[in-house]
C-alpha positions as CSV (number, residue, x, y, z in Angstrom):
1,M,148.7,124.1,169.6
2,T,149.1,125.1,165.9
3,P,147.1,127.9,164.2
4,K,143.8,126.8,162.7
5,K,143.5,126.3,159.0
6,T,140.2,126.6,157.2
7,V,138.0,123.7,158.3
8,L,134.3,123.2,157.6
9,L,132.6,120.7,159.8
10,L,129.3,119.2,158.5
11,L,127.1,117.0,160.6
12,G,124.7,114.9,158.7
13,L,122.7,111.6,158.7
14,T,125.5,109.2,158.1
15,L,128.7,108.6,160.1
16,V,131.9,106.9,159.0
17,F,135.2,106.7,160.8
18,S,138.5,104.9,160.1
19,P,142.0,105.5,161.3
20,I,142.0,107.0,164.7
21,V,144.4,107.9,167.5
22,I,142.8,107.4,171.0
23,S,144.1,108.8,174.2
24,G,143.1,108.4,177.8
25,D,145.4,108.6,180.8
26,N,148.4,109.0,178.5
27,K,147.5,105.8,176.6
28,I,147.5,106.0,172.8
29,Q,146.2,103.4,170.4
30,E,146.2,103.6,166.6
31,N,144.0,102.1,164.0
32,T,145.6,102.1,160.6
33,A,142.5,101.0,158.6
34,Q,142.1,103.0,155.5
35,L,138.9,104.7,154.3
36,S,137.3,103.7,151.0
37,S,136.6,107.4,150.2
38,N,137.5,110.9,151.3
39,S,134.3,111.2,153.5
40,W,133.1,109.5,156.7
41,H,130.2,109.9,159.0
42,F,129.1,109.3,162.6
43,I,126.0,109.5,164.8
44,T,125.5,111.4,168.0
45,L,122.7,110.8,170.5
46,G,122.1,110.7,174.2
47,D,119.8,109.7,177.2
48,S,118.5,106.3,176.2
49,R,117.8,105.1,179.7
50,Q,114.6,103.4,180.7
51,Q,111.6,105.6,181.1
52,S,110.4,106.7,184.6
53,G,108.7,104.3,186.9
54,E,107.2,104.2,190.4
55,W,108.6,102.5,193.5
56,D,107.1,99.1,194.1
57,D,107.1,98.4,197.8
58,E,105.9,94.8,197.4
59,N,108.8,93.9,195.1
60,D,111.3,96.3,196.6
61,K,112.3,98.0,193.3
62,F,111.2,100.6,190.8
63,T,108.6,99.5,188.3
64,H,110.9,100.3,185.4
65,E,113.8,98.3,186.7
66,N,114.8,95.2,184.7
67,S,112.6,96.4,181.9
68,S,113.3,97.2,178.3
69,N,112.7,100.6,176.6
70,P,110.7,100.1,173.4
71,T,111.5,103.6,172.2
72,R,115.2,103.1,172.7
73,A,115.1,99.7,170.9
74,A,113.1,101.1,167.9
75,L,115.2,104.2,167.6
76,I,118.4,102.3,167.5
77,T,117.0,99.9,165.0
78,S,116.0,102.8,162.8
79,V,119.4,104.3,163.0
80,V,121.1,101.0,162.0
81,E,118.7,100.5,159.1
82,N,119.1,104.1,157.8
83,N,122.8,104.3,158.3
84,P,124.3,101.0,157.1
85,N,127.8,102.5,156.6
86,M,128.1,104.3,159.9
87,E,131.3,103.4,161.8
88,F,131.1,105.5,164.9
89,I,128.4,106.5,167.4
90,I,128.9,109.1,170.2
91,H,126.6,108.7,173.2
92,T,126.4,111.7,175.5
93,G,125.5,109.6,178.6
94,D,122.7,108.0,180.6
95,L,122.7,104.8,178.6
96,V,120.7,103.1,181.4
97,S,118.6,104.2,184.4
98,S,120.6,102.5,187.1
99,G,124.2,101.9,186.1
100,G,124.8,100.0,189.4
101,E,122.3,97.3,188.4
102,Q,123.4,94.6,186.0
103,D,119.8,93.9,185.0
104,D,119.5,97.3,183.6
105,W,122.6,96.7,181.4
106,N,121.2,93.3,180.3
107,R,118.0,95.0,179.1
108,Y,120.1,97.7,177.4
109,Y,122.1,95.1,175.4
110,E,118.8,93.4,174.4
111,D,117.5,96.8,173.1
112,I,120.6,97.6,171.1
113,E,121.0,94.1,169.6
114,N,120.7,95.2,166.0
115,A,123.5,97.7,166.5
116,T,125.6,95.1,168.1
117,K,125.0,92.7,165.2
118,A,126.0,95.5,162.8
119,N,129.4,95.8,164.7
120,V,129.0,99.5,165.2
121,T,131.8,101.1,167.3
122,F,130.5,103.2,170.2
123,Y,132.1,106.0,172.3
124,Y,130.3,107.7,175.1
125,A,130.5,110.1,178.0
126,I,129.5,109.0,181.5
127,G,126.1,110.2,182.6
128,N,124.8,110.6,186.1
129,H,122.7,107.5,185.8
130,E,125.7,105.4,185.0
131,R,126.6,105.8,188.7
132,Y,123.1,105.3,190.1
133,T,121.8,102.2,192.0
134,Y,118.3,101.5,193.1
135,A,119.4,98.4,195.2
136,L,119.0,100.2,198.5
137,G,115.6,101.8,197.8
138,P,114.4,105.2,196.6
139,S,115.7,107.1,199.6
140,T,119.3,106.2,198.6
141,Y,118.9,106.9,194.9
142,G,122.2,108.4,194.0
143,P,125.9,107.5,193.3
144,S,126.5,103.9,194.3
145,E,129.3,102.8,196.6
146,E,130.8,100.9,193.7
147,D,130.8,104.1,191.6
148,Y,131.9,102.8,188.2
149,S,132.4,99.1,188.9
150,T,129.3,97.8,187.1
151,Y,129.6,100.4,184.4
152,L,133.2,99.6,183.7
153,A,132.4,95.9,183.6
154,N,129.9,96.4,180.8
155,V,131.8,98.7,178.4
156,E,135.2,99.0,176.8
157,L,136.8,102.3,176.0
158,P,140.3,103.8,175.7
159,G,142.5,104.7,178.7
160,N,140.8,104.7,182.0
161,E,137.4,104.5,180.3
162,R,136.1,107.5,182.2
163,Y,137.7,110.3,180.2
164,Y,139.7,110.0,177.0
165,S,140.3,111.5,173.5
166,L,140.7,110.4,170.0
167,D,141.8,111.8,166.6
168,Y,140.1,110.7,163.4
169,M,141.4,110.9,159.9
170,N,143.9,113.5,161.0
171,Q,141.0,116.0,160.8
172,I,139.0,116.2,164.1
173,H,140.1,115.9,167.7
174,F,137.5,114.5,170.0
175,V,137.8,114.9,173.8
176,F,135.4,113.1,176.2
177,I,135.1,114.7,179.6
178,N,133.6,113.1,182.7
179,T,131.2,115.6,184.4
180,E,130.2,113.0,187.0
181,E,133.5,112.1,188.6
182,D,133.8,115.6,189.9
183,W,130.2,116.4,190.6
184,T,129.5,117.2,194.3
185,G,126.5,119.6,193.8
186,T,128.8,122.4,192.6
187,F,130.9,121.1,189.7
188,E,134.6,120.9,190.3
189,I,137.1,119.2,188.1
190,K,139.6,117.1,190.0
191,T,143.3,117.4,189.6
192,D,143.9,114.2,187.7
193,Q,141.3,114.9,185.0
194,Y,142.2,118.5,184.8
195,N,145.8,117.8,184.2
196,W,145.0,115.2,181.7
197,L,142.6,117.6,179.8
198,I,145.1,120.4,179.7
199,N,147.9,118.1,178.6
200,D,145.7,116.6,175.9
201,L,144.6,119.9,174.4
202,E,148.2,121.3,174.7
203,S,149.5,118.4,172.6
204,N,146.7,118.4,170.1
205,T,147.7,119.5,166.5
206,L,144.4,119.3,164.8
207,E,142.4,122.4,163.9
208,F,138.9,121.2,164.6
209,I,138.0,120.1,168.2
210,V,134.8,118.5,169.4
211,A,134.2,118.1,173.2
212,V,131.7,115.6,174.6
213,F,130.4,115.6,178.2
214,H,127.0,114.7,179.8
215,R,125.9,117.7,181.7
216,P,125.3,120.7,179.4
217,S,126.9,124.1,179.7
218,Y,123.7,125.8,178.8
219,S,120.1,124.7,179.7
220,V,116.5,125.8,179.3
221,R,115.1,123.0,181.4
222,S,114.5,124.6,184.8
223,S,116.1,127.1,187.2
224,S,118.0,124.3,189.0
225,R,119.3,123.0,185.6
226,V,120.3,126.5,184.6
227,Y,122.2,126.8,187.9
228,D,124.0,123.4,187.3
229,A,124.9,124.5,183.7
230,Q,126.4,127.7,185.0
231,A,128.6,125.6,187.4
232,I,129.7,123.4,184.5
233,R,130.7,126.2,182.2
234,T,132.4,128.2,184.9
235,V,135.0,125.5,185.1
236,L,135.1,124.1,181.6
237,E,134.3,127.0,179.2
238,P,137.5,129.0,179.8
239,I,139.4,125.9,178.9
240,L,137.3,125.3,175.8
241,I,137.7,128.9,174.7
242,E,141.5,128.9,175.3
243,Y,142.1,125.8,173.2
244,G,139.8,126.6,170.4
245,V,137.1,124.0,170.9
246,D,134.6,124.4,168.1
247,L,131.7,122.1,169.0
248,V,130.3,120.6,172.2
249,F,127.9,117.7,172.4
250,S,126.0,117.1,175.8
251,G,122.9,115.3,177.1
252,H,121.2,115.2,180.5
253,D,118.3,117.5,179.4
254,H,115.9,115.3,177.4
255,Y,115.3,117.5,174.4
256,Y,117.3,119.1,171.5
257,Y,118.9,122.5,172.1
258,R,121.5,124.3,170.1
259,T,123.1,127.6,171.0
260,I,126.3,129.5,170.0
261,R,128.3,131.1,172.8
262,N,131.8,132.5,172.7
263,N,132.5,131.1,169.3
264,I,131.5,127.6,170.4
265,T,128.5,125.7,169.1
266,Y,126.8,123.8,172.0
267,V,124.4,121.0,171.1
268,T,122.3,119.2,173.7
269,T,121.0,115.9,172.3
270,G,119.0,114.0,174.9
271,G,116.3,112.3,172.8
272,A,117.3,108.7,172.4
273,G,114.5,107.1,174.4
274,A,114.2,108.6,177.9
275,D,111.2,110.6,179.0
276,L,111.2,113.9,177.2
277,Y,111.5,117.3,179.0
278,T,110.0,120.7,178.2
279,N,111.7,124.0,178.6
280,G,110.9,125.7,181.9
281,D,113.5,128.4,182.3
282,I,114.5,130.5,179.2
283,S,116.3,133.2,181.2
284,E,119.5,132.6,179.1
285,W,117.7,132.1,175.8
286,Q,119.0,133.7,172.7
287,D,116.9,134.5,169.6
288,S,119.2,132.4,167.5
289,D,118.8,129.3,169.7
290,V,117.1,126.2,168.4
291,Y,115.0,123.9,170.7
292,F,112.5,121.1,170.4
293,S,111.3,118.3,172.6
294,D,111.2,115.1,170.5
295,F,113.0,111.9,170.1
296,H,115.9,112.5,167.8
297,Y,119.5,111.8,166.7
298,C,122.2,113.8,165.0
299,N,124.0,112.6,161.8
300,I,127.4,114.1,161.1
301,T,129.1,113.7,157.7
302,V,132.7,114.9,157.3
303,T,134.3,115.5,153.9
304,E,137.7,116.9,152.9
305,S,138.2,118.7,149.6
306,A,140.9,121.1,148.5
307,G,142.5,121.0,151.9
308,N,139.2,122.0,153.7
309,V,137.4,119.6,156.0
310,S,133.6,120.0,155.8
311,T,131.0,118.6,158.2
312,D,127.3,118.5,157.5
313,I,125.1,118.0,160.6
314,D,121.6,116.8,160.2
315,V,119.2,116.3,163.1
316,F,116.3,113.9,162.6
317,L,113.1,113.6,164.6
318,F,112.0,110.0,165.3
319,N,108.3,109.1,165.4
320,E,107.9,106.3,167.9
321,I,104.4,105.4,166.5
322,D,105.1,104.9,162.8
323,R,108.9,104.9,163.2
324,S,109.4,107.6,160.5
325,I,112.2,110.2,160.6
326,T,112.0,113.8,159.7
327,L,114.7,116.3,159.1
328,R,114.3,119.0,161.8
329,D,117.5,121.1,162.0
330,S,120.6,121.5,159.8
331,F,123.6,123.7,160.1
332,S,127.4,123.9,159.3
333,V,130.4,125.2,161.2
334,T,133.7,126.2,159.6
335,S,136.9,126.8,161.6
336,S,139.3,129.1,159.7
337,I,143.0,129.8,160.0
338,N,142.4,133.2,161.5
339,D,140.1,131.7,164.2
340,E,137.0,133.2,162.7
341,T,134.0,130.9,162.9
342,T,130.9,131.0,160.8
343,T,127.7,129.0,161.6
344,T,125.4,128.5,158.6
345,E,121.9,127.2,159.2
346,T,120.2,125.3,156.4
347,S,116.8,124.4,157.9
348,S,116.6,127.4,160.3
349,S,116.1,131.0,159.3
350,T,118.8,132.4,161.5
351,S,122.5,132.7,160.6
352,H,125.4,133.6,162.9
353,E,128.9,134.8,162.3
354,K,131.6,133.5,164.7
355,T,135.1,132.2,164.8
356,T,134.0,128.7,163.7
357,V,131.6,127.8,161.0
358,F,129.7,124.6,161.5
359,S,127.0,123.0,159.5
360,F,124.5,121.0,161.5
361,T,121.2,119.4,160.6
362,V,118.9,118.0,163.2
363,F,116.5,115.1,162.6
364,L,113.8,113.9,164.9
365,G,113.9,110.2,164.8
366,I,115.5,107.0,166.0
367,L,119.0,107.3,167.0
368,P,121.2,104.2,167.0
369,L,123.5,103.9,169.9
370,L,125.9,101.1,170.4
371,I,128.1,99.8,173.1
372,T,130.9,97.3,172.8
373,R,130.6,94.9,175.7
374,K,133.6,93.9,177.7
375,H,133.9,90.1,177.9
376,K,135.6,89.1,181.1
């Protein structure tokens, strides 16, 4: 891996991608499309599954099953309307409630119809609900026997579609990690994915690295979620540190949470339509952390000037009643040649010095997520 040059990453309201190199299971694809300008933008969001329901003994299913999620549909519509030039959406997982049930996917595609019509490209990490099935009743709620079969039949991604990477505009390297394939209560990363991840990061030549995986490395949800987060970071964080990962996007916890640890900016964005959570365990809280429990999405804008790549990150709150959006958080991150990172916050009062400087803005609002369906 080459030394880092000065890179400023700005996450904002609009996303635009173009030429990319995608990798998964040693498969590489190239898109040679050219950008119309020197800037591009993308959206990040997560946890858009149907909201919670009760078990219906008479009909032998959960009450939410086969239902739409009005908040998800409205949020995605808002994202599409407010970001007509976006080219890329990252989803941090839990697209649906029961990934083993085709009906849940049918409702999902109905809810994101406006994004589909806009031909938005979507990349995502697998969430725990992508492997769930309710078909056998509530007592067996958990990973389905088919594992990814229904999920894989409904999406199309690079490589093995479970973990992969992509480069964009020769500026940022994205790596998507599967935290569900290796989840057995105490997270362990299996040999195949581990070897792929190390080889991918070893061969990467770009200075700015963004990792995406569903279960977060840091949590303020509950004592059990804090424990799970510790298990995740025990395995992954040493790798992220060694290879200079600058920014991590996760979901799983249904709120917004941003924290800086070991020169890495961690963002949990889980407000794309699922029931919201509140913080219940702040044992690992830092004074500089940012948290709120509202529907939201993140807008990342990347610009290159004088050899520097800048990224503005804006996080918007989404009001499900009047469908308005409000800027809630904003910050920037810069990755320099001497591996010094600085995080500059625009909408928050705190400022942090670290090896990478990243600018991020958070808005509470509707977040568009889009999936490209596999036609078989």
